[in-house]
Each structure stands twice: as C-alpha cells, then as structure tokens.
C-alpha positions in Angstrom: -41.3 -1.1 -44.1 -39.5 -2.4 -41.0 -35.8 -2.5 -41.1 -34.0 -5.5 -39.7 -30.3 -4.4 -40.3 -28.8 -0.9 -40.2 -27.7 0.8 -43.8 -24.7 2.3 -42.1 -22.8 -0.6 -40.4 -25.2 -3.8 -41.0 -26.0 -3.9 -37.0 -29.2 -5.1 -35.8 -32.0 -2.8 -35.4 -34.7 -2.7 -32.7 -37.7 -0.6 -32.0 -37.6 1.7 -29.1 -38.7 5.2 -27.7 -36.0 7.5 -28.0 -35.5 11.2 -26.8 -35.1 13.9 -29.5 -33.2 17.1 -28.8 -32.9 20.1 -31.1 -30.5 22.7 -30.2 -30.2 21.2 -26.8 -33.9 21.3 -26.1 -35.9 18.1 -25.6 -38.9 17.8 -27.8 -40.0 14.5 -26.2 -39.7 10.6 -26.6 -40.7 9.2 -29.9 -40.6 5.6 -31.6 -37.9 5.0 -33.6 -35.8 2.0 -35.0 -32.5 2.3 -33.4 -29.2 0.3 -34.4 -27.9 -1.6 -31.5 -24.1 -1.3 -33.0 -23.9 2.4 -34.2 -26.9 4.0 -32.5 -28.3 5.4 -35.5 -31.9 6.3 -35.2 -34.5 6.3 -37.9 -38.1 7.7 -37.6 -40.9 7.1 -39.5 -42.8 9.7 -41.7 -45.6 10.3 -39.4 -43.2 10.6 -36.3 -40.9 13.1 -38.4 -43.9 15.2 -39.2 -45.0 15.5 -35.4 -41.4 16.3 -34.4 -41.4 18.8 -37.2 -44.9 20.3 -35.8 -43.3 20.5 -32.3 -40.2 22.2 -33.2 -42.4 24.9 -35.0 -44.4 25.4 -32.2 -41.4 25.9 -29.9 -39.7 28.4 -32.6 -36.9 26.1 -33.4 -37.2 25.8 -37.0 -34.8 28.0 -39.1 -32.6 28.8 -36.1 -29.5 27.1 -38.0 -29.9 30.0 -40.7 -29.6 32.8 -38.2 
C-alpha cells in the first residue's frame, strides 16, 4: 500500500532512492517512501529483506549487541 501522508507529521510522502547506512557503512541506494517534511524513510518488505541480506554479508548484523 502506497502512503500519501507521513504517519509522524502528516507531511507529503514521495518515492525516491535513498542511501542506507549502518554503523557508518553504506549498504547502497534503495527505493523508499520519504516524507518531504520530517524526512522519515519507509522501505517495503522486499527492500528491507535485501538490506538485511547485504548487512549480513558485510558482517554488520548483531554489532549493537557487542
């Protein structure tokens, strides 16, 4: 389902590619719905799974626990 308004601030949401970083390491650019007011980014489930896979390949998963 495509969002029209941000749940956080009720701002306008647009689709665009954004860079995703974890612990200061870029995992690439991915499609997201981004609020033009507050900047909140929402990724769909398929994109989130792809980001998780890349993070695991780079050994970034679980670093917060250490």
